[in-house]
N, C-alpha and C positions, 0 to 999 in steps of 0.2 A: 693338464694343460694341452697335451696333444689332442685329447678328445674334444676340447673346446674349440681349438683351431680347426679341426676337421668339420665340426658342426657349422662354424662360420663360413668355411670354404664351401661346404655343401649348400648352405643357404644362398650364397651369392651365385653359385652355378645355377640353382633353380630360378633365382630371381632374374638374372640376366638372360636366361633362356626363355623366360616367360614374357617379358616386355622390354621394349627399347627405351632408352633414356631420352625423353623429349621434354620440351617446355610445357608448363601447365596451360591447358586450353580450357577456358571457361565455357560452360554450356550456354549461359546467358550473358550478354554484354550488360555490364552494370552502368547505369546512368544516374549520377548523383547530383542533386541540386541543393546547395547550402544557402539558407536564408538567415541573415544576421540582423537583429534589431539594432538600430542606431539612434533611437529616440533619446531625448534629453534626460530621462530617468536613469540612463546608464551611467551618468556622472556619479550617481550615488551607488548603484548596484555593481558597477564594474569600474571603479576609479583608476585601477592600474591597467586598464585596457587588456585584460587577460583573454578577451575574445580573439585577439590577434594571434597569439601563439597557439590557442586551441584550434583555430582554423588552419594554421600551418601544420599542426600535428595531423589533423584529419586528412588534409590533402597529401601529406607526406606518406601516409600508409595506404592510400588507395592503390589498388593493383594496376600495374601498367596495362594499357589496352582498354581500360574502362573510360567512360566519358564523365566529365564533371564541369560544373560552373558555380559561381558564387554571386549572390545578390545581397545588397543592403536595403533595408526598408525602414521607413518612418511614415511621413505623410504621403510619400510615394515610394516606388521601388526602382532601384538603380542597379544595373549589372556591373559588378566589380571585376569579375574574371569571366570572360565568355566561355560558353560550353565548348569543350574541345577534348581530344583524346589525351588521356593522362600519360605523360612521359616526363623526362627530366626537365625539358624546357617549360612545360606547363607548371611543374612544381616550383621552379625558380620564379616564375611570374607570380604565383600565389604568395610566395615568401616576401616578395617585394611589395605587391599591392595590398597585402593584408595590413600594412601600416596605415592605410587610409580609412580603416574602420574607425568611426568616430562616435560621438554622443551629442550631436547638435540638432537632431530631428525634433519636430514639433508634435507629431501625432504617432499613432501605432496602427497602421492599416494592414492588419494580418491578412484579410481577405484578398486585397490587391496583390500582396506579395505571393500568395499561393497561386493565384491566377496568372500573374505575370511570368513566374518562373516555370510554369507548366504549359505555357501558351504554344510551344512548338511540338508538343506531344499530341499525336492524333490517334484516337482509337486505342484499344488494348493491343499489346504487342508481346506475344509469348516468348519471343527471342530476346527480349530486353527486360532487365530488372530495373524498374524505375523507383528511385529512392529520393525523398526529400528530407532534409534535416532543418527544422525550424527552431531557432533560438530567440526567445523574447523574455522580457522582464515585466510585461504589462498586460493590459486588457485591450479589447477592441476599442479604439479611440480614434475616430475619424472627424469628430466635430465637438464643439462646445455644447451642442444640443444633445442631451442625454438620450432623448427619444431616437435620434438618428443612430446613435451608437447601439442601442438595443435592437433596432431594426437591422443593422449591419451584422450583429452577432447572430440573429435568426437567419439571415441570408447565408452566412457561412455554414450553419447547421443544416439548412434545408436545400441549399443549392450547390455551394462550393464543395462540401464533403462528398455528396453523391457523385458529382462530376469527376472528382479525383479517383473515386472508387471505380468508376467506369473506365478510366484510363489505366487502371491497374497500378496506381501509385501508392506506395507506403510512405506515410508522413511520420517521421520520428520527431517528437517534440520535446523541448527542454524549457522548463520554467526557471528563470534565473532570479526569482525573488518570491517572497510570500505574497506580494501584491499582484502577481501574475494570475491570469484567469486559468487556474489549474483545471477547473472542470471542463472548460472548452478545449484546452490543450490535450487533456486525457481523452475527450470525445473524438478529437481529430485523429489521434494516434490509434485508439482502439477501433474506430470505424474503418480505418484503412489497414487493420491487422499489423500495426507497427508497435512502437514502444514509447511510453511517456516517462520522463525522468525529471524530478524536481531537484534543484541545486540550492543548497543553503547559502553558499557564497561563491564568488567568481573563482576562488582558489581551486575549486573542484572541477572547473570546466574542462581542463585537459583530459582528466581521467574519465569524465562523463562522455566526452567526444569519442574516446577509445571504446567505451562500452557500447555506445550507439553504433559505432563502426562494426563491432563484433556481432551485434544483434542484426545488422542489416546486410553485411557483405561477408561472404564466405571465402576465406583465404587460408591455405594450409599453414599450420604452425607446428613447431617442434617444442616439446616440453623443456622448461627451464627449471633446474633444481639446484639451489644454492649457487646461482649464477653460472652453472655449467650446462652445456647443451651439445647434442650430437648433430653433426652435419654429415649426411650420407652422399654417395656418388651421384644420386639422381638430382640433387639440388644444384641448380645453376646460379642461384642468387638467394641471399637472405637479407632481411632488414631487421635490425635490432632496435627496439624502442626501450630506452633505459631512463627511468625517472631518477631524479637527483634533487639534492637540497644544497643550498649555500655554495653553488658552483663547484660541487664535488668533481674531482678529476676522474675521468672515465678512460679505461683502457680495454682493448680486446686482445686476447692472447690466443694465437692459432694452435692447432694440435702439435706443430713442430716447435712451439715456444716463441714464435715471432710476436712482438707486441705492436699494436696499432693505437694511435691516438688522433685527436682532432687535427693536429698539425702534420700528420703523416702525409707525405706526397706520394700518392700511388693512384694510378689510373683506375684501378679496380675498386677504389673506395670513395664513397660519397658520405661525408660526415657533416651533419647539420646540428648545431647546438643552440638551445634556448636556455633560459634561466632555470627551468624546472625539468628539462629532459634533453636527451641526445637521441638523434635518429641517424642510424648508421646503416648504409647499404653496401654490401660487398658482393661483387660478381665473381663467378668461378671460384668459390671458396674452397679451401683445402678440406678434404674429408677427415673426420675424426672429432674428438672432443674439444670444443672451444670453451673459453672462460672469459667472463666479464670481471674485470678488476674494478670494483666500485661498489656502491651501496646495493644491498639486496632489497628489492621491492616486489611485492606479490603481483603488481600490475605490469612488471616488465614483460615484454613479449619478443618472441623470435618468429617472424613470418617468413615463409620460404616460397620460392618459385620452383615448382616441381609438378610433374604429372602424377605423382603418387600422393594421394590425399585420403584423409579419413572423412567419410560421408555419414551424416546422421539424418535419416528420414528425408533423403533428397533435399536437404537444407530447407525443409518446410516444417520445422517445429512450430507449434502454435505459440503465440506470445502470452496467452492466458488460458487457464482451464478452471473448472469448477470443482470444488471439493467432492470427492466420490468418483470423478471422471478417471478413466483408465487411459494412460498414455503409454503406448508401446514404442520404446526406443529401438530403432532399426539401424544398426551400425555396420558399416562395411568398409573395407579397404579398396580403393578404386584406382585404376590406372587408365588415364585418358577417358575418365568418366564411365568406365566399365568395371563392374564388380569382379574382383579376383576371387575365383572359386576353386582354384587348384589346391587339392587337399595337402599335397606334399609341401606347398608353399605356406599354407595357413597353419600347418602343424608346427611351424617354427616361430609363430607370432602369438602374442597374447592380447586379447581385448579386455581392457580394464576401465574402471570409471568410478566416479564419486558424485554423490548428490549432497549438497549442503544448503542450509538455510539457518535462520536463527534457532530453529528447533530440530533440525535434521542434520545428521552427519553419517551417511551410509556408503559403504563400498558396494559397487555394482557387480553382480554376477551375470555377465553376458554369456548367453548360450546359443548354440546353433544346432540344437538337438531336436527341433520340431515340437517343443513343449513350452508351456508357460509363456504364451505370447509369441513364440517363434513359429512362423507360418510353415516353413519348409526346412526339413532337416538337411544340414550340410550343403546349403546353397550359397555360403559365403556371407550371409547376413546374420549377424549376431544380435540377439534381442534381449530386452529387459522390460518387464511389465511394471510400470510405476502407477500406483493408485494414489491419487491426490488426497492427502489428509485434510481434515476440516481446520484449515488455517487461513489467515490472510497474510501472505508472505511471498517473498521472491525466492524461488528455488533455482540454484545454479547447478548445471550439469557440466562436469568436466570429464570428457571421454578421451581415451588414448589407446593407441596400438603400440606395442613394445616388441622389439626383436633384438637379436644380438648386434645388428648393424644399423638399424634406423628406428625412428620413433615419429609419431604424428599425434597432434592434439586438436581437440575441438572444444570450444567454449560456447555456451549459450545459456540464457536464463529464461524462466517461465514464471509468470505470476499466477499464484493459486488464490482463488477467492472462496471464502466459506459459503457465501450465498449470493445470488443475484438480487435478493430482496430483503427488506425488513418488513415486519408486520406489527400492526397496532390494533388494539381493541379498546372500545369505549362503551361502558355500560350506561344505559339511560338513567337519568336521575329520577325520573317519574314516568308515568304511563303516557304522558303527552309527547315524550321524546322517543328517539329510536336508539337501539344498540347499533354500534358501527364496527365494521372490520375494514381496515385499510391496508392495502398492499403497496409498498413503496419500492419501485425498481431502482437499482443503483444507476444513477443517471449517466455515469461514465462508461457503462457496460451494456445496458439493455435499451433496445428500441421500444420505448413505452407504447408507441402507436401500434406495434405489431402484436401486442399481447391479447390473448384470449383467456379469460379467467372464468371458470365455472366452479360451483361448489354445492355442497349439501350441508344443511345445519340440522344436527340431531338435538332435539329439545330434551329437557330433563325428564319428561314423561315417556321418552322413547320415540315420539313421532318425528318425522323429518319434513323439511321444506327445502326447496331449491333456492339457491342464492344467485342474484343477478348483480354483476359488478359494472360500474360506469367509470369512465376516465375523467379525472379532475383536471383543472387547468395546469396544475403543477406537475402533471405526469403520473400522479398516483392513481390507483384504482380503489374504489370503495363500494361497499354494499351496506344498506341500512335494513335493520330488522325491527319490526314493531315490538314495543315493550308491552307485555301482557300481564306483568306482575307475577309471573310464574317463577318461583325461585329454584335454584339448583345450578348444575353445571351444563353449559351449552358446548357442543363440540362441532366445529366446522371442519370439513374435509374439502380441500381445494385442489383443482386440476389447473395447471398453468402451462400454456404453450406460447412461444414467442421466438424472437430472434435477437441476437446480440447486435450491437451497432455495426459489426463487421459482416452481418448477414448470416451468421451461424444459427441454425435452428436448435432449439432446446425444448425439453418437456420435463415438467416437475409433476410427479403424480402423488396423490394422497397426502398432501401436506396438511398436518393437523394443527388447529388453533383452538384453544379452550378458553372460556371465560366463565366466571361464576356470578350469579345474581342473588343478592340477599332478599329475604322476605320479611324481615322485621320492620317495625314501624319507623325505625331510624335508617333503613337501608337507603332511602333517597338522599341521605347526607353522607353516606360512606360508599363511594363509587369504587368499583373494581377497575384495575388497570388505568389509573388516572394518567391523563396525558399532560394536563396543565398543573404545574406545581402550585400556582396561585389558588386553584380550586381546592387542592388538598389542604392548604393552609386555612382557607375559609371554612371548610367543613370542620377542621380541628377546633377553630375558635368557637364555632357555633355549639359544638358539643360541650366545650369547656364552660361556656356561659350557662347552658342548661343545667349542667351539673352543679354550678354555683347557686343558681336560683332555686334548685330543688334538692337540697341536701338530705331531705327526709325520705328520699326514694333510693336507697342503696341498691335495691334489686335492679333498677333501670340503669344505675351507674355501672353495675357489674356487666350488664348486657352490652352497654356501650363500649366497655373496655374489651370485651371479647370480640366485638366487631372490629375494633381498632387493631387488635393483634392479627386479625385475618387479612386486613387490608394491605395492599402493596405499599401504602404510605405510612408504615408502622411507626417510623421515627417521629413524624409530625404528630400523629395521634397520641403517642406515648407522652410527648411533651405537653400536649393539652391535658391529658389525664393527670399528669404530675401537678400542673397548675391548678386543676380542679381540686385535687387532694389537699394542696397547700391552702387554698381558700377555705375549704371545709374545716380544716384544723384551726384556722384563724378564728372562725365563728365559735367553735367550742371553747377556745381559750377565753374569748371575750365574755361568753356566757358564764364561764367558771369564775372569772375575776369579779364580774358584777354580783354573782351569788355570794362570793366570799365577803365582798364589801357590805352587802345587805345583812348577811348573817352576823358577821363579826361586829359590824357597826351597831346593829340592834343589840347585840350582846353587851357591847361597851356601855350604851346608855342604860340598859337594865342594870348593869353592875354599878353605875354611879348612884342610882336610886337605892339600890340594895345596900351600898356602902354606908349611906347616911343612917340607916336603920339598924345596922349590925354592930356587934361589940368587937372587942380587940381580936378575939379568935376569928371573927368575920373578916377583919383586916388581913389576917394571915392567909385566909382562904382567897381573898382578892389578889394578894401578892402572888399566890401560886397560880391563880388564873391568868394573871398578867404575864408570868413567866411562860405559861403554856401558849399564850396568844402571840408572843413575840416571834417565834419561828414561823408561825402561820402568816403573820404580816410580811415577814421577809420573803417567804415563798410567793405570796401574792405579788409582792413588789417585783420579784424576779420574773414572774410570769408576765406581768405588765411590761417589764423591760423587753422581754423576748418578743412580746406582741408588737411593741413599738419598732423594734429592729426589723421584724418581719414586714411590717407595714412600710418601713423606709425602703426596704429592698424592693 
């Protein structure tokens, strides 16, 4: 115990000798514009007006000293809360005026909202972090004329988004229904290096606004474990965001055991309650371990005002990366935005972290040894090399610094995409058509117009030809290859260069695409890599009909079956083959029944003539023949019955 106390004392001697205790000073001033859709469709998608408490939550956790304003938009855009410095008075105004958020608008003019809310921003400003949060449940809708709506959507893509990028604005978008134009909202977010989030129902809005806040604004946090958290001497203020259900009672207990609640009259406490959350701010808090008495929720947060913060990549983590990309996490403890490098100080703290997704759950091993992604040994920057796996998923990074007396936490998520493209091949049905290779860029990520695609096609005989790609109206790129009836495997090797919507350059080298061409007489009916399912069904029916018409050619039927097994549309071809086999069996049954009728019928009449001419011993023989004939008739009858049942089916 004595050794532990001496270590803690030594830690604080080093800490206090290294930096003064001052308030957190942001390197960039944050300027946030919140845009809320108030069109009539919100009556259905937000019947309980949950946009109101969500706006109150977001405004309540904005850092003091930042700037913010709120707009409502429908057929026009109205300023609800003017842009001003965030303080207690501004937050009280938001809480009051948020009640005016309605659902009576006629249209959804997204373009006007973006332009109106950004009108006072002039040129890029490196000293200002410009953020917009756009919430809508609809599509671009400015007129009853659909052509005008399409033209306005194109204007947003071609004019409004580039203008926002030039201003250095990051637009975080939220889709509040399945009817929202998710493609456009994702394009707006990705083009401005921001974040898009889809919400299934309005009940999720408050937590989605929290996520958008953490993705856009960096505020120091302390870890919360089982509703317990540590407040150190450098913290001048903390804000606790506590989610609840059914009006659960919430209490805060200080290190000395004092309990606080919403009704507590104390000048140092600001307690705001909504149906689903409480927001509590305490100034000059007591140092030590605090406790929340109430429900445990993984989205509860403790945000602090302190000059001691955990920084990750200068708060410039990308919002998305491609599978195979390497992301080096650079984590440092900073005081007054300066990295703490003193080895005696850092020897008493630990840098830890965790990466999670639906398929990943890894502990991070952060190192400052100048290896494995760490640029400089013992420079106070602890690093971890993350190589993006081939997934389409959201990856969460939870990083923290832990010491005997203080802790800090950093949350951020990054989306990983397995590919920026999908690829299609289509084999020509005959020599008059062309083989095709189509490259489809992901429209929410890639600037299709920026692409340059080249390639080489290796023919089955080993010869090579260069491929030329042209851009289609839908944004895809395609090359056509003359069909020369040469069978075998064709291999295309593509080189792709371009930019993402946010302007990030990328290069994909030596991407392989293979397709096979058949040479049999029936190859024109069995296409490889079929794109249209209806074509597949047509080919299957054609082959089934041929098999029915020509049952005497089993060798050809076998060839057709082999082709069907090789084709990508195996299930459809197998069904056709089964049908053909059924029809062939039916013909053989009919022939067998007719033969039996002729044979046994002829035998019957011959027996009648013979019976008249024979003696009694001949009658016995006839009876024996009759006994022998009876099971044959029954068998023929059964076969006829089966044939009828098969025909009925």
